[in-house]
N, C-alpha and C positions, 0 to 999 in steps of 0.2 A: 662320941662325936655324932651329931645329928646328920641324917642323910638329907641331901637336897630334895625338895618336892619334885615329883614327876611332872614333866610338861603335860599340858592338857592335850587329850587325844582329839585330833581333827577327824570329824566324821565325814566319811566319803558319801557318794550317792547311795541312796537306799537300794538295797538289793532285795530281790524277791525270793522268799523261801517257799518255793513251789513244790507241792506234793507230787511225787512221781505217779501215784495211783490215780489222782483226780485231776491233775494239771492246774490246781488252784492253790492259793495260799491257805494255810491252816485256818480253820474257823475260829472266831473269837469265842472264848469260853469264860470270860470274866476273871481270869487269873492276871497277875501282874504282866504288864506289857500289852494289854488289850488295845490300847490306843495305837501302839506301833503296828500291831497286826491289822487293825482297821485301815491304817494309812497304807500299808503294803498291799492290802486287797484293793483299795481304791486305785492305786497306781497300776496294779495288774489289770483291772477292768478297763482303765483308760487305754493301756497298751493293746488289749484285745480288741476294743472298739476301733482303735486306729488301724490295726491290722485288717479288720473286716472291711473298713471303708477303703483302704488301699487296694484290697482285693477286688472290690466292686469297681473302683476307678480303673484298675488295670484291665478288668474284663470288658469295660466299655470303650477301651481305647481302640483305635483303628477301625476295622470292619465291624466289630461288635457295637461300637458307638452308633454307627449309621444304621445298623439293624435295629437297635433300640429306638432310635429316632423314628424310623419307618413304622415300627410297630405302634408307637404312641400316636403317630399321625393317622394311621389307619383306624385305630380305636377312637380317636377324636372325631374323625369324619363319620364313622358309623354311629357313634353316640349322638352327634349333632343331628344327623338325618333322622335317627330314631326319635329323638326328643321333639324335633319339628313335626314329624308325621303324627306322633301321639297327641301333640297339642293342637295341630291343625284339624285332625279328625275327631277332636273332643273325646279322646280315649277314656277319660275318667267317667264319661257318661255310661260306658258299657259295664261299669262295676255296679251300677244300680239295677233297678227292677222296672224301669219305665219303658214300655214297649215302643213309645214314640222315638226313643233314642236309637232303636235298631234301624230306623228309617234315615239315619244320618247318611248312610250309603244309599244312593238313589236306586240301586238295583233291588233294595229291600222294600221299596215303596209299595210295589204291587202286593207283596206278602203282608205288609202291614194293613193295607186297605182291605184285603180279603179277611184278615183277622177281625177287623172292626165289624164286618158283616156276619161273622160266625156266631154259632151258639155258645162258644166258649169264651166270648169276649168278657163276660161278667164274672167268670170263675177261674180263668187261667191266663197268665201272662206268657210272654215268650220264654222266660226262664223256667216256668213251671213245666213246659212241654219239651223244651229243647236242651235242658241241662239235667244231669243226674241229680238225684235227691240225696245222694251220699255227700257229706260235707267236703271230702277230699276230691272225689271224682267230679264234683260240680265245678270246682275251679280248674281242674285239669282239662275238662271239656271246654270250658270258657276260654282258657289259654290256647288250646288247640284250634278252636274255631276262629278266635281272634287273629291268630297268626296267619292261618291259611286263607281266611277271608280277605285280610289286608293284602296278602301277596297276590291273590287272584284278581282283586279289584284294581290294585295298583298296576299290574302288568296287563290288565284287560284280557285275561285268559280264563273265561268262565262261560258256562252255557247260559243263554238267556231265552226264556225265563230260567231262573236258577233252579237247580235240582238238588235234592237232599242226598247226601252221601250214605253208603251202607252203614257206616259206624254211627252216624247221627240218626239214622232210621231206627237203630237198636235203642238208642237213648230215648227217642220218642215213644217207642213201644214200652219200655220200662216205665216211662212217665204215665202212660195210659193205665198200666197195671197198678201203679202206685196208688192211683185215685179210685180205680174201679175193680180192684181185685175181688172184692166180695161178690160182685155181680157176675164175674167171668171165671170164678174159681173152677167150675166144671170143665172149662175149655183148656185149662192149664195142663201141661204134661205131667205124668206121674213121676218121672225121674228128672232130676236136675239136668238142664241142658237139652232137654227134648224139644221137638218141634212145637212151636206155638203159632196159631193163626195170627196173622197181622191184623191189628185192630183197624188201621186206616184202609185196609183193603175193602172193607164194607162201610167204613165211616170216614171217608176221605175229606168230607167238607165240614167236619165239626170244628176243626182248628182254623182252616182257611177256606171260607165259602166262595163259591163261584169262581174257582180258579181253573184255568185251562189245563 
């Protein structure tokens, strides 16, 4: 006597076969059942993404949410003011090599006029004397001067006429030696870091003539 056929098995919701060592479904290896493994891994990834988003939402609830809103607001205000200042002050001009752009700030006008009357007008620009000739240190010095000059001129806290700072005086001294080393080689110290006579002590007017 023939046995009646077995009733069709009703498949329940897919379960995740998660590895205890990795916390992920087993990788697909091309054997039979690869499509099921891929489906299980996709379900696992969706659950993990949902759990991550739920954790972020929970962290932003209550006081955390207002803290995040405040931080975004502060960053927005600072970013807006910085963008406006950079655009209003023609900040992109300072990335070039035109000395006239340095006179965008009115306090630099006297220095620019003195450079026009100097002996170095035809052979050196502002960047040649006031920036390092090393490709990395050049932009580090430009960023340093750009920030502190903007801060001083915006808050109106600077000496007038302007005075060079010690670290920028060293940059100018290195620029002098970069161009004139073969002429002053006998004046250089024997050991690295030794005392070197300041070039502008005797040649103060070569870069900015007729300055007080």
